[in-house]
All heavy atoms as TSV, in Angstrom:
chain	resi	resn	atom	element	x	y	z
A	1	MET	N	N	-5.150	4.032	9.562
A	1	MET	CA	C	-4.396	2.929	10.186
A	1	MET	C	C	-3.709	3.382	11.424
A	1	MET	O	O	-3.353	4.611	11.478
A	1	MET	CB	C	-3.344	2.421	9.125
A	1	MET	CG	C	-3.968	1.662	8.039
A	1	MET	SD	S	-2.660	0.962	7.035
A	1	MET	CE	C	-3.722	0.200	5.772
A	2	GLY	N	N	-3.417	2.622	12.252
A	2	GLY	CA	C	-2.756	2.930	13.570
A	2	GLY	C	C	-1.348	3.265	13.348
A	2	GLY	O	O	-0.770	2.997	12.211
A	3	LYS	N	N	-0.705	3.779	14.359
A	3	LYS	CA	C	0.727	4.237	14.240
A	3	LYS	C	C	1.496	3.483	15.296
A	3	LYS	O	O	2.443	3.979	15.844
A	3	LYS	CB	C	0.918	5.685	14.321
A	3	LYS	CG	C	0.226	6.339	13.274
A	3	LYS	CD	C	0.505	7.911	13.277
A	3	LYS	CE	C	-0.205	8.644	12.037
A	3	LYS	NZ	N	0.044	10.033	12.053
A	4	ASP	N	N	1.170	2.191	15.630
A	4	ASP	CA	C	1.869	1.486	16.649
A	4	ASP	C	C	3.222	0.963	16.262
A	4	ASP	O	O	4.074	0.764	17.145
A	4	ASP	CB	C	0.968	0.268	17.077
A	4	ASP	CG	C	-0.327	0.680	17.590
A	4	ASP	OD1	O	-0.473	1.769	18.128
A	4	ASP	OD2	O	-1.259	-0.131	17.565
A	5	HIS	N	N	3.512	0.666	15.005
A	5	HIS	CA	C	4.715	0.136	14.547
A	5	HIS	C	C	5.362	1.080	13.549
A	5	HIS	O	O	5.571	0.818	12.425
A	5	HIS	CB	C	4.486	-1.184	13.936
A	5	HIS	CG	C	3.593	-2.098	14.650
A	5	HIS	ND1	N	4.029	-2.636	15.852
A	5	HIS	CD2	C	2.407	-2.615	14.452
A	5	HIS	CE1	C	3.093	-3.443	16.320
A	5	HIS	NE2	N	2.009	-3.381	15.509
A	6	CYS	N	N	5.739	2.358	14.103
A	6	CYS	CA	C	6.270	3.346	13.243
A	6	CYS	C	C	7.582	3.848	13.701
A	6	CYS	O	O	7.919	3.816	14.881
A	6	CYS	CB	C	5.286	4.521	13.179
A	6	CYS	SG	S	3.714	4.086	12.502
A	7	LEU	N	N	8.407	4.455	12.690
A	7	LEU	CA	C	9.670	5.026	12.995
A	7	LEU	C	C	9.629	6.376	12.332
A	7	LEU	O	O	9.110	6.526	11.253
A	7	LEU	CB	C	10.812	4.163	12.515
A	7	LEU	CG	C	11.144	2.864	13.253
A	7	LEU	CD1	C	12.148	2.153	12.427
A	7	LEU	CD2	C	11.579	3.221	14.623
A	8	ILE	N	N	10.342	7.307	12.887
A	8	ILE	CA	C	10.461	8.674	12.221
A	8	ILE	C	C	11.940	8.656	11.734
A	8	ILE	O	O	12.884	8.410	12.471
A	8	ILE	CB	C	10.246	9.823	13.137
A	8	ILE	CG1	C	8.749	9.814	13.585
A	8	ILE	CG2	C	10.592	11.134	12.414
A	8	ILE	CD1	C	8.415	10.911	14.597
A	9	VAL	N	N	12.083	8.881	10.453
A	9	VAL	CA	C	13.526	8.967	9.945
A	9	VAL	C	C	13.768	10.396	9.293
A	9	VAL	O	O	12.859	11.045	9.011
A	9	VAL	CB	C	13.744	8.020	8.791
A	9	VAL	CG1	C	13.558	6.539	9.301
A	9	VAL	CG2	C	12.795	8.149	7.618
A	10	GLN	N	N	15.057	10.797	9.380
A	10	GLN	CA	C	15.447	12.047	8.885
A	10	GLN	C	C	16.264	11.809	7.580
A	10	GLN	O	O	17.417	11.573	7.733
A	10	GLN	CB	C	16.170	12.836	9.935
A	10	GLN	CG	C	15.332	13.132	11.121
A	10	GLN	CD	C	16.161	13.888	12.208
A	10	GLN	OE1	O	17.306	13.725	12.355
A	10	GLN	NE2	N	15.345	14.747	12.970
A	11	ALA	N	N	15.520	11.874	6.510
A	11	ALA	CA	C	16.166	11.556	5.267
A	11	ALA	C	C	15.450	12.344	4.072
A	11	ALA	O	O	14.336	12.797	4.412
A	11	ALA	CB	C	16.134	10.117	4.948
A	12	ALA	N	N	16.197	12.684	3.048
A	12	ALA	CA	C	15.614	13.414	1.997
A	12	ALA	C	C	16.173	12.859	0.650
A	12	ALA	O	O	17.191	12.257	0.738
A	12	ALA	CB	C	15.847	14.946	2.118
A	13	GLY	N	N	15.550	13.220	-0.449
A	13	GLY	CA	C	16.105	12.919	-1.754
A	13	GLY	C	C	16.319	11.433	-1.954
A	13	GLY	O	O	15.464	10.577	-1.659
A	14	ARG	N	N	17.525	11.064	-2.402
A	14	ARG	CA	C	17.828	9.700	-2.692
A	14	ARG	C	C	17.871	8.826	-1.480
A	14	ARG	O	O	17.400	7.664	-1.575
A	14	ARG	CB	C	19.306	9.567	-3.414
A	14	ARG	CG	C	19.234	10.214	-4.736
A	14	ARG	CD	C	20.517	10.088	-5.399
A	14	ARG	NE	N	20.478	10.835	-6.725
A	14	ARG	CZ	C	21.099	10.550	-7.771
A	14	ARG	NH1	N	21.900	9.490	-7.754
A	14	ARG	NH2	N	20.973	11.264	-8.807
A	15	GLN	N	N	18.187	9.310	-0.330
A	15	GLN	CA	C	18.097	8.539	0.857
A	15	GLN	C	C	16.726	8.145	1.201
A	15	GLN	O	O	16.441	6.944	1.528
A	15	GLN	CB	C	18.734	9.288	2.097
A	15	GLN	CG	C	20.131	9.266	2.223
A	15	GLN	CD	C	20.579	9.837	3.519
A	15	GLN	OE1	O	20.021	10.760	4.086
A	15	GLN	NE2	N	21.801	9.434	3.991
A	16	LEU	N	N	15.805	9.038	0.974
A	16	LEU	CA	C	14.329	8.765	1.175
A	16	LEU	C	C	13.773	7.789	0.163
A	16	LEU	O	O	13.063	6.850	0.553
A	16	LEU	CB	C	13.514	10.085	1.102
A	16	LEU	CG	C	12.077	9.985	1.648
A	16	LEU	CD1	C	11.992	9.424	3.072
A	16	LEU	CD2	C	11.402	11.433	1.567
A	17	ASP	N	N	14.282	7.881	-1.062
A	17	ASP	CA	C	13.885	6.894	-2.116
A	17	ASP	C	C	14.462	5.544	-1.702
A	17	ASP	O	O	13.694	4.481	-1.928
A	17	ASP	CB	C	14.465	7.215	-3.417
A	17	ASP	CG	C	13.774	8.514	-4.065
A	17	ASP	OD1	O	12.726	8.852	-3.562
A	17	ASP	OD2	O	14.400	9.149	-4.939
A	18	LEU	N	N	15.673	5.472	-1.176
A	18	LEU	CA	C	16.292	4.192	-0.824
A	18	LEU	C	C	15.432	3.571	0.266
A	18	LEU	O	O	15.167	2.371	0.318
A	18	LEU	CB	C	17.724	4.444	-0.319
A	18	LEU	CG	C	18.505	3.275	0.277
A	18	LEU	CD1	C	18.715	2.191	-0.787
A	18	LEU	CD2	C	19.752	3.766	0.923
A	19	LEU	N	N	14.986	4.353	1.317
A	19	LEU	CA	C	14.177	3.885	2.407
A	19	LEU	C	C	12.822	3.425	1.953
A	19	LEU	O	O	12.316	2.381	2.484
A	19	LEU	CB	C	14.021	4.957	3.486
A	19	LEU	CG	C	15.405	5.281	4.286
A	19	LEU	CD1	C	15.116	6.433	5.262
A	19	LEU	CD2	C	15.969	4.063	4.915
A	20	ARG	N	N	12.209	4.136	1.000
A	20	ARG	CA	C	10.969	3.686	0.490
A	20	ARG	C	C	11.090	2.256	-0.126
A	20	ARG	O	O	10.260	1.397	0.008
A	20	ARG	CB	C	10.372	4.597	-0.548
A	20	ARG	CG	C	9.770	5.831	0.035
A	20	ARG	CD	C	9.116	6.726	-1.077
A	20	ARG	NE	N	8.781	7.956	-0.611
A	20	ARG	CZ	C	9.364	9.113	-1.042
A	20	ARG	NH1	N	10.293	9.135	-1.957
A	20	ARG	NH2	N	8.931	10.262	-0.431
A	21	ASP	N	N	12.168	2.076	-0.935
A	21	ASP	CA	C	12.411	0.834	-1.525
A	21	ASP	C	C	12.603	-0.287	-0.560
A	21	ASP	O	O	12.110	-1.409	-0.663
A	21	ASP	CB	C	13.605	0.784	-2.503
A	21	ASP	CG	C	13.432	1.651	-3.757
A	21	ASP	OD1	O	12.277	1.971	-4.087
A	21	ASP	OD2	O	14.401	2.028	-4.387
A	22	GLU	N	N	13.397	0.013	0.495
A	22	GLU	CA	C	13.603	-0.911	1.515
A	22	GLU	C	C	12.421	-1.289	2.300
A	22	GLU	O	O	12.120	-2.477	2.538
A	22	GLU	CB	C	14.714	-0.406	2.489
A	22	GLU	CG	C	15.208	-1.388	3.445
A	22	GLU	CD	C	15.946	-2.582	2.930
A	22	GLU	OE1	O	16.363	-2.510	1.808
A	22	GLU	OE2	O	16.214	-3.493	3.635
A	23	ALA	N	N	11.623	-0.352	2.669
A	23	ALA	CA	C	10.269	-0.563	3.321
A	23	ALA	C	C	9.344	-1.435	2.500
A	23	ALA	O	O	8.746	-2.369	2.983
A	23	ALA	CB	C	9.562	0.816	3.723
A	24	SER	N	N	9.268	-1.134	1.257
A	24	SER	CA	C	8.513	-1.990	0.294
A	24	SER	C	C	8.953	-3.416	0.271
A	24	SER	O	O	8.193	-4.374	0.259
A	24	SER	CB	C	8.520	-1.320	-1.133
A	24	SER	OG	O	7.779	-2.127	-2.007
A	25	ARG	N	N	10.311	-3.586	0.195
A	25	ARG	CA	C	10.931	-4.958	0.173
A	25	ARG	C	C	10.645	-5.729	1.381
A	25	ARG	O	O	10.174	-6.900	1.312
A	25	ARG	CB	C	12.413	-4.834	-0.138
A	25	ARG	CG	C	13.103	-6.140	-0.260
A	25	ARG	CD	C	14.658	-6.069	-0.101
A	25	ARG	NE	N	15.130	-5.595	1.129
A	25	ARG	CZ	C	15.149	-6.392	2.283
A	25	ARG	NH1	N	14.766	-7.656	2.160
A	25	ARG	NH2	N	15.652	-5.867	3.466
A	26	ILE	N	N	10.720	-5.000	2.510
A	26	ILE	CA	C	10.437	-5.758	3.737
A	26	ILE	C	C	9.016	-6.165	3.903
A	26	ILE	O	O	8.704	-7.239	4.244
A	26	ILE	CB	C	10.834	-4.816	4.908
A	26	ILE	CG1	C	12.419	-4.687	4.985
A	26	ILE	CG2	C	10.350	-5.324	6.349
A	26	ILE	CD1	C	12.928	-3.594	5.968
A	27	ALA	N	N	8.185	-5.229	3.599
A	27	ALA	CA	C	6.710	-5.457	3.687
A	27	ALA	C	C	6.330	-6.588	2.697
A	27	ALA	O	O	5.427	-7.453	3.069
A	27	ALA	CB	C	5.936	-4.208	3.344
A	28	LYS	N	N	6.734	-6.568	1.464
A	28	LYS	CA	C	6.528	-7.557	0.541
A	28	LYS	C	C	6.890	-8.896	0.940
A	28	LYS	O	O	6.174	-9.909	0.850
A	28	LYS	CB	C	7.072	-7.174	-0.821
A	28	LYS	CG	C	6.676	-8.101	-1.957
A	28	LYS	CD	C	7.189	-7.638	-3.250
A	28	LYS	CE	C	6.822	-8.583	-4.385
A	28	LYS	NZ	N	7.381	-8.178	-5.681
A	29	GLY	N	N	8.067	-9.000	1.488
A	29	GLY	CA	C	8.716	-10.182	2.062
A	29	GLY	C	C	7.824	-10.769	3.198
A	29	GLY	O	O	7.709	-12.061	3.331
A	30	ARG	N	N	7.246	-10.012	4.006
A	30	ARG	CA	C	6.372	-10.380	5.158
A	30	ARG	C	C	4.871	-10.495	4.818
A	30	ARG	O	O	4.129	-10.888	5.642
A	30	ARG	CB	C	6.677	-9.472	6.315
A	30	ARG	CG	C	8.096	-9.494	6.748
A	30	ARG	CD	C	8.293	-8.765	8.100
A	30	ARG	NE	N	7.483	-9.238	9.140
A	30	ARG	CZ	C	7.692	-10.328	9.863
A	30	ARG	NH1	N	8.701	-11.095	9.576
A	30	ARG	NH2	N	6.939	-10.784	10.803
A	31	LYS	N	N	4.594	-10.070	3.531
A	31	LYS	CA	C	3.191	-10.046	3.119
A	31	LYS	C	C	2.279	-9.199	3.987
A	31	LYS	O	O	1.210	-9.689	4.359
A	31	LYS	CB	C	2.662	-11.486	2.935
A	31	LYS	CG	C	3.442	-12.245	1.905
A	31	LYS	CD	C	2.908	-13.618	1.739
A	31	LYS	CE	C	3.708	-14.221	0.647
A	31	LYS	NZ	N	3.800	-15.716	0.540
A	32	ILE	N	N	2.799	-7.993	4.260
A	32	ILE	CA	C	2.053	-7.048	5.097
A	32	ILE	C	C	2.024	-5.669	4.393
A	32	ILE	O	O	2.544	-5.506	3.322
A	32	ILE	CB	C	2.700	-6.846	6.427
A	32	ILE	CG1	C	4.111	-6.233	6.371
A	32	ILE	CG2	C	2.701	-8.181	7.213
A	32	ILE	CD1	C	4.591	-5.604	7.599
A	33	ASP	N	N	1.279	-4.742	4.939
A	33	ASP	CA	C	1.079	-3.434	4.350
A	33	ASP	C	C	2.021	-2.492	5.037
A	33	ASP	O	O	2.384	-2.741	6.247
A	33	ASP	CB	C	-0.343	-2.970	4.388
A	33	ASP	CG	C	-0.635	-1.844	3.594
A	33	ASP	OD1	O	0.177	-1.544	2.650
A	33	ASP	OD2	O	-1.648	-1.102	3.693
A	34	TRP	N	N	2.348	-1.423	4.449
A	34	TRP	CA	C	3.196	-0.306	5.062
A	34	TRP	C	C	2.704	0.938	4.504
A	34	TRP	O	O	2.112	1.025	3.482
A	34	TRP	CB	C	4.698	-0.576	4.865
A	34	TRP	CG	C	5.111	-0.294	3.482
A	34	TRP	CD1	C	4.985	-1.256	2.368
A	34	TRP	CD2	C	5.708	0.882	2.941
A	34	TRP	NE1	N	5.518	-0.569	1.274
A	34	TRP	CE2	C	5.930	0.596	1.560
A	34	TRP	CE3	C	6.097	2.083	3.506
A	34	TRP	CZ2	C	6.573	1.618	0.716
A	34	TRP	CZ3	C	6.728	2.948	2.655
A	34	TRP	CH2	C	6.929	2.813	1.384
A	35	TRP	N	N	3.002	2.102	5.141
A	35	TRP	CA	C	2.669	3.431	4.647
A	35	TRP	C	C	3.609	4.366	5.177
A	35	TRP	O	O	4.407	4.139	6.087
A	35	TRP	CB	C	1.176	3.695	4.996
A	35	TRP	CG	C	0.875	3.729	6.427
A	35	TRP	CD1	C	0.781	4.884	7.355
A	35	TRP	CD2	C	0.669	2.691	7.362
A	35	TRP	NE1	N	0.470	4.513	8.601
A	35	TRP	CE2	C	0.429	3.136	8.701
A	35	TRP	CE3	C	0.499	1.304	7.177
A	35	TRP	CZ2	C	0.018	2.306	9.720
A	35	TRP	CZ3	C	0.261	0.437	8.218
A	35	TRP	CH2	C	0.028	0.931	9.518
A	36	ILE	N	N	3.520	5.477	4.612
A	36	ILE	CA	C	4.488	6.592	4.821
A	36	ILE	C	C	3.567	7.838	5.123
A	36	ILE	O	O	2.567	8.077	4.482
A	36	ILE	CB	C	5.494	6.803	3.674
A	36	ILE	CG1	C	6.587	7.733	4.058
A	36	ILE	CG2	C	4.746	7.188	2.435
A	36	ILE	CD1	C	7.778	7.749	3.087
A	37	ASP	N	N	4.009	8.793	6.015
A	37	ASP	CA	C	3.353	9.939	6.312
A	37	ASP	C	C	4.424	10.967	6.660
A	37	ASP	O	O	5.432	10.724	7.013
A	37	ASP	CB	C	2.325	9.709	7.441
A	37	ASP	CG	C	1.195	10.731	7.402
A	37	ASP	OD1	O	1.203	11.652	6.634
A	37	ASP	OD2	O	0.322	10.562	8.322
A	38	ARG	N	N	4.028	12.269	6.742
A	38	ARG	CA	C	4.852	13.417	7.217
A	38	ARG	C	C	4.824	13.348	8.663
A	38	ARG	O	O	3.835	13.139	9.300
A	38	ARG	CB	C	4.483	14.685	6.569
A	38	ARG	CG	C	4.684	14.841	5.102
A	38	ARG	CD	C	4.248	16.203	4.767
A	38	ARG	NE	N	4.310	16.258	3.225
A	38	ARG	CZ	C	5.097	17.078	2.543
A	38	ARG	NH1	N	5.811	17.919	3.212
A	38	ARG	NH2	N	5.059	17.099	1.248
A	39	ALA	N	N	5.933	13.728	9.317
A	39	ALA	CA	C	6.052	13.941	10.651
A	39	ALA	C	C	6.514	15.393	10.964
A	39	ALA	O	O	6.952	16.094	9.987
A	39	ALA	CB	C	7.007	12.899	11.360
A	40	ASP	N	N	6.414	15.811	12.193
A	40	ASP	CA	C	6.936	17.147	12.540
A	40	ASP	C	C	8.289	17.353	12.080
A	40	ASP	O	O	8.658	18.442	11.467
A	40	ASP	CB	C	6.718	17.467	13.982
A	40	ASP	CG	C	5.266	17.532	14.456
A	40	ASP	OD1	O	4.503	17.847	13.623
A	40	ASP	OD2	O	5.078	17.289	15.656
A	41	VAL	N	N	9.108	16.436	12.357
A	41	VAL	CA	C	10.538	16.457	11.891
A	41	VAL	C	C	10.890	15.128	11.205
A	41	VAL	O	O	11.067	14.165	11.973
A	41	VAL	CB	C	11.503	16.726	13.166
A	41	VAL	CG1	C	12.938	16.667	12.742
A	41	VAL	CG2	C	11.129	17.901	13.833
A	42	GLY	N	N	10.902	15.062	9.946
A	42	GLY	CA	C	11.183	13.831	9.321
A	42	GLY	C	C	10.103	13.181	8.626
A	42	GLY	O	O	9.055	13.807	8.326
A	43	THR	N	N	10.218	11.909	8.298
A	43	THR	CA	C	9.158	11.121	7.693
A	43	THR	C	C	8.769	9.977	8.455
A	43	THR	O	O	9.682	9.212	8.958
A	43	THR	CB	C	9.665	10.661	6.239
A	43	THR	OG1	O	10.078	11.884	5.507
A	43	THR	CG2	C	8.497	9.985	5.523
A	44	LEU	N	N	7.525	9.652	8.613
A	44	LEU	CA	C	6.999	8.536	9.389
A	44	LEU	C	C	6.886	7.365	8.537
A	44	LEU	O	O	6.151	7.381	7.497
A	44	LEU	CB	C	5.593	8.949	10.043
A	44	LEU	CG	C	5.028	8.075	11.079
A	44	LEU	CD1	C	5.901	8.056	12.310
A	44	LEU	CD2	C	3.658	8.615	11.357
A	45	PHE	N	N	7.515	6.202	8.836
A	45	PHE	CA	C	7.343	4.966	8.146
A	45	PHE	C	C	6.623	3.999	9.132
A	45	PHE	O	O	7.119	3.749	10.229
A	45	PHE	CB	C	8.732	4.355	7.785
A	45	PHE	CG	C	9.332	4.926	6.543
A	45	PHE	CD1	C	10.029	6.180	6.632
A	45	PHE	CD2	C	9.289	4.305	5.297
A	45	PHE	CE1	C	10.587	6.762	5.553
A	45	PHE	CE2	C	9.836	4.916	4.189
A	45	PHE	CZ	C	10.550	6.124	4.360
A	46	CYS	N	N	5.480	3.467	8.688
A	46	CYS	CA	C	4.788	2.617	9.509
A	46	CYS	C	C	4.438	1.223	8.961
A	46	CYS	O	O	4.325	1.090	7.628
A	46	CYS	CB	C	3.319	3.209	9.821
A	46	CYS	SG	S	3.462	4.808	10.664
A	47	PHE	N	N	4.432	0.206	9.670
A	47	PHE	CA	C	4.211	-1.190	9.254
A	47	PHE	C	C	3.170	-1.841	10.057
A	47	PHE	O	O	2.860	-1.376	11.214
A	47	PHE	CB	C	5.589	-1.920	9.434
A	47	PHE	CG	C	6.729	-1.312	8.698
A	47	PHE	CD1	C	7.504	-0.389	9.201
A	47	PHE	CD2	C	7.038	-1.796	7.384
A	47	PHE	CE1	C	8.528	0.217	8.479
A	47	PHE	CE2	C	8.069	-1.302	6.621
A	47	PHE	CZ	C	8.815	-0.220	7.256
A	48	GLU	N	N	2.641	-2.909	9.554
A	48	GLU	CA	C	1.584	-3.673	10.184
A	48	GLU	C	C	1.996	-4.476	11.315
A	48	GLU	O	O	1.242	-5.003	12.166
A	48	GLU	CB	C	0.761	-4.526	9.165
A	48	GLU	CG	C	-0.118	-3.712	8.314
A	48	GLU	CD	C	-1.014	-4.557	7.414
A	48	GLU	OE1	O	-0.627	-5.712	7.117
A	48	GLU	OE2	O	-2.073	-4.074	7.051
A	49	ASP	N	N	3.326	-4.789	11.446
A	49	ASP	CA	C	3.878	-5.580	12.647
A	49	ASP	C	C	5.207	-5.132	13.019
A	49	ASP	O	O	5.900	-4.432	12.364
A	49	ASP	CB	C	3.812	-7.097	12.327
A	49	ASP	CG	C	4.814	-7.514	11.262
A	49	ASP	OD1	O	5.911	-6.871	11.071
A	49	ASP	OD2	O	4.720	-8.663	10.636
A	50	THR	N	N	5.455	-5.508	14.360
A	50	THR	CA	C	6.796	-5.101	14.993
A	50	THR	C	C	7.986	-5.635	14.248
A	50	THR	O	O	8.968	-4.866	14.182
A	50	THR	CB	C	6.723	-5.548	16.434
A	50	THR	OG1	O	5.547	-4.933	17.026
A	50	THR	CG2	C	7.901	-5.025	17.145
A	51	ALA	N	N	7.976	-6.881	13.873
A	51	ALA	CA	C	9.058	-7.437	13.196
A	51	ALA	C	C	9.576	-6.626	11.959
A	51	ALA	O	O	10.739	-6.438	11.712
A	51	ALA	CB	C	8.916	-8.882	12.845
A	52	ALA	N	N	8.547	-6.199	11.214
A	52	ALA	CA	C	8.916	-5.388	9.965
A	52	ALA	C	C	9.480	-4.062	10.423
A	52	ALA	O	O	10.470	-3.589	9.791
A	52	ALA	CB	C	7.658	-5.193	9.109
A	53	LYS	N	N	8.933	-3.463	11.435
A	53	LYS	CA	C	9.510	-2.224	11.868
A	53	LYS	C	C	10.909	-2.480	12.364
A	53	LYS	O	O	11.790	-1.660	12.098
A	53	LYS	CB	C	8.682	-1.661	13.030
A	53	LYS	CG	C	9.153	-0.375	13.689
A	53	LYS	CD	C	8.389	0.086	14.721
A	53	LYS	CE	C	9.194	-0.138	16.097
A	53	LYS	NZ	N	8.543	0.382	17.266
A	54	GLU	N	N	11.190	-3.479	13.030
A	54	GLU	CA	C	12.584	-3.728	13.510
A	54	GLU	C	C	13.498	-4.044	12.372
A	54	GLU	O	O	14.720	-3.560	12.413
A	54	GLU	CB	C	12.521	-4.895	14.528
A	54	GLU	CG	C	11.861	-4.580	15.875
A	54	GLU	CD	C	11.671	-5.763	16.763
A	54	GLU	OE1	O	12.008	-6.884	16.418
A	54	GLU	OE2	O	11.054	-5.485	17.837
A	55	ALA	N	N	13.105	-4.771	11.375
A	55	ALA	CA	C	13.941	-4.995	10.199
A	55	ALA	C	C	14.216	-3.644	9.506
A	55	ALA	O	O	15.322	-3.394	9.055
A	55	ALA	CB	C	13.227	-6.010	9.220
A	56	PHE	N	N	13.233	-2.734	9.498
A	56	PHE	CA	C	13.461	-1.414	8.791
A	56	PHE	C	C	14.374	-0.621	9.635
A	56	PHE	O	O	15.279	0.061	9.066
A	56	PHE	CB	C	12.074	-0.721	8.608
A	56	PHE	CG	C	12.152	0.515	7.877
A	56	PHE	CD1	C	12.336	0.661	6.640
A	56	PHE	CD2	C	12.086	1.815	8.613
A	56	PHE	CE1	C	12.458	1.906	5.956
A	56	PHE	CE2	C	12.129	2.984	8.025
A	56	PHE	CZ	C	12.404	3.036	6.701
A	57	ALA	N	N	14.207	-0.672	10.929
A	57	ALA	CA	C	15.208	0.053	11.890
A	57	ALA	C	C	16.685	-0.394	11.662
A	57	ALA	O	O	17.562	0.367	11.608
A	57	ALA	CB	C	14.832	-0.125	13.227
A	58	SER	N	N	16.765	-1.664	11.470
A	58	SER	CA	C	18.165	-2.219	11.209
A	58	SER	C	C	18.704	-1.705	9.839
A	58	SER	O	O	19.855	-1.408	9.736
A	58	SER	CB	C	18.022	-3.733	11.220
A	58	SER	OG	O	19.298	-4.321	10.895
A	59	SER	N	N	17.864	-1.632	8.901
A	59	SER	CA	C	18.292	-1.165	7.583
A	59	SER	C	C	18.653	0.358	7.743
A	59	SER	O	O	19.671	0.772	7.113
A	59	SER	CB	C	17.132	-1.243	6.617
A	59	SER	OG	O	16.845	-2.635	6.314
A	60	CYS	N	N	17.899	1.145	8.429
A	60	CYS	CA	C	18.247	2.485	8.656
A	60	CYS	C	C	19.576	2.638	9.344
A	60	CYS	O	O	20.457	3.458	8.843
A	60	CYS	CB	C	17.208	3.269	9.570
A	60	CYS	SG	S	15.548	3.582	8.780
A	61	ASP	N	N	19.864	1.803	10.290
A	61	ASP	CA	C	21.114	1.808	11.113
A	61	ASP	C	C	22.328	1.492	10.015
A	61	ASP	O	O	23.332	2.068	9.955
A	61	ASP	CB	C	21.150	0.840	12.170
A	61	ASP	CG	C	20.211	1.324	13.240
A	61	ASP	OD1	O	19.826	2.469	13.262
A	61	ASP	OD2	O	19.929	0.426	14.132
A	62	SER	N	N	22.044	0.398	9.141
A	62	SER	CA	C	23.116	-0.003	8.195
A	62	SER	C	C	23.336	1.128	7.178
A	62	SER	O	O	24.572	1.197	6.723
A	62	SER	CB	C	22.816	-1.241	7.497
A	62	SER	OG	O	21.769	-1.902	7.749
A	63	PHE	N	N	22.357	1.899	6.790
A	63	PHE	CA	C	22.550	2.972	5.881
A	63	PHE	C	C	23.067	4.260	6.580
A	63	PHE	O	O	23.377	5.262	5.850
A	63	PHE	CB	C	21.214	3.321	5.150
A	63	PHE	CG	C	20.721	2.148	4.314
A	63	PHE	CD1	C	19.271	1.922	4.259
A	63	PHE	CD2	C	21.513	1.382	3.480
A	63	PHE	CE1	C	18.803	0.961	3.446
A	63	PHE	CE2	C	21.020	0.326	2.722
A	63	PHE	CZ	C	19.614	0.046	2.691
A	64	GLY	N	N	23.141	4.230	7.882
A	64	GLY	CA	C	23.587	5.393	8.599
A	64	GLY	C	C	22.582	6.556	8.637
A	64	GLY	O	O	22.977	7.799	8.656
A	65	ILE	N	N	21.316	6.255	8.488
A	65	ILE	CA	C	20.186	7.183	8.440
A	65	ILE	C	C	19.585	7.362	9.825
A	65	ILE	O	O	19.192	6.359	10.324
A	65	ILE	CB	C	19.115	6.846	7.353
A	65	ILE	CG1	C	19.862	6.819	5.967
A	65	ILE	CG2	C	17.985	7.808	7.510
A	65	ILE	CD1	C	18.930	6.323	4.919
A	66	PRO	N	N	19.553	8.561	10.372
A	66	PRO	CA	C	18.967	8.762	11.706
A	66	PRO	C	C	17.530	8.333	11.781
A	66	PRO	O	O	16.759	8.585	10.959
A	66	PRO	CB	C	19.203	10.249	11.956
A	66	PRO	CG	C	20.070	10.812	10.956
A	66	PRO	CD	C	19.999	9.864	9.803
A	67	ARG	N	N	17.078	7.765	12.942
A	67	ARG	CA	C	15.732	7.310	13.113
A	67	ARG	C	C	15.436	7.305	14.564
A	67	ARG	O	O	16.300	7.294	15.412
A	67	ARG	CB	C	15.555	5.958	12.516
A	67	ARG	CG	C	16.499	4.890	13.081
A	67	ARG	CD	C	15.785	3.738	13.598
A	67	ARG	NE	N	16.740	2.765	14.064
A	67	ARG	CZ	C	16.742	2.236	15.303
A	67	ARG	NH1	N	15.761	2.570	16.083
A	67	ARG	NH2	N	17.551	1.331	15.590
A	68	ARG	N	N	14.113	7.399	14.892
A	68	ARG	CA	C	13.725	7.263	16.291
A	68	ARG	C	C	12.277	6.699	16.310
A	68	ARG	O	O	11.611	6.753	15.243
A	68	ARG	CB	C	13.819	8.728	17.002
A	68	ARG	CG	C	12.871	9.713	16.426
A	68	ARG	CD	C	13.030	11.072	17.155
A	68	ARG	NE	N	12.284	12.152	16.476
A	68	ARG	CZ	C	11.097	12.484	16.926
A	68	ARG	NH1	N	10.431	11.848	17.784
A	68	ARG	NH2	N	10.446	13.505	16.247
A	69	GLU	N	N	11.964	6.306	17.437
A	69	GLU	CA	C	10.514	5.784	17.669
A	69	GLU	C	C	9.549	6.969	17.466
A	69	GLU	O	O	9.888	8.116	17.903
A	69	GLU	CB	C	10.426	5.168	19.053
A	69	GLU	CG	C	11.248	3.967	19.194
A	69	GLU	CD	C	10.886	2.805	18.480
A	69	GLU	OE1	O	9.672	2.525	18.285
A	69	GLU	OE2	O	11.800	2.025	18.081
A	70	SER	N	N	8.409	6.617	16.991
A	70	SER	CA	C	7.396	7.690	16.831
A	70	SER	C	C	6.607	7.916	18.104
A	70	SER	O	O	6.650	7.119	19.011
A	70	SER	CB	C	6.461	7.448	15.737
A	70	SER	OG	O	5.635	6.191	16.042
């Protein structure tokens, strides 16, 4: 799958679990797929559309978890 709609987050442990749950909730609500992969620094969260990526970015911000564009 492409990496057009991805964010790199810097989280571990429970924070990473929280983000996985949030990504799953967002994707399920939009009826799209999402996936996770390792990045050089952090974890890559990818979505099938931009709106889901933006919703996930907003969640990262609300949780205070650092993120950046891939």
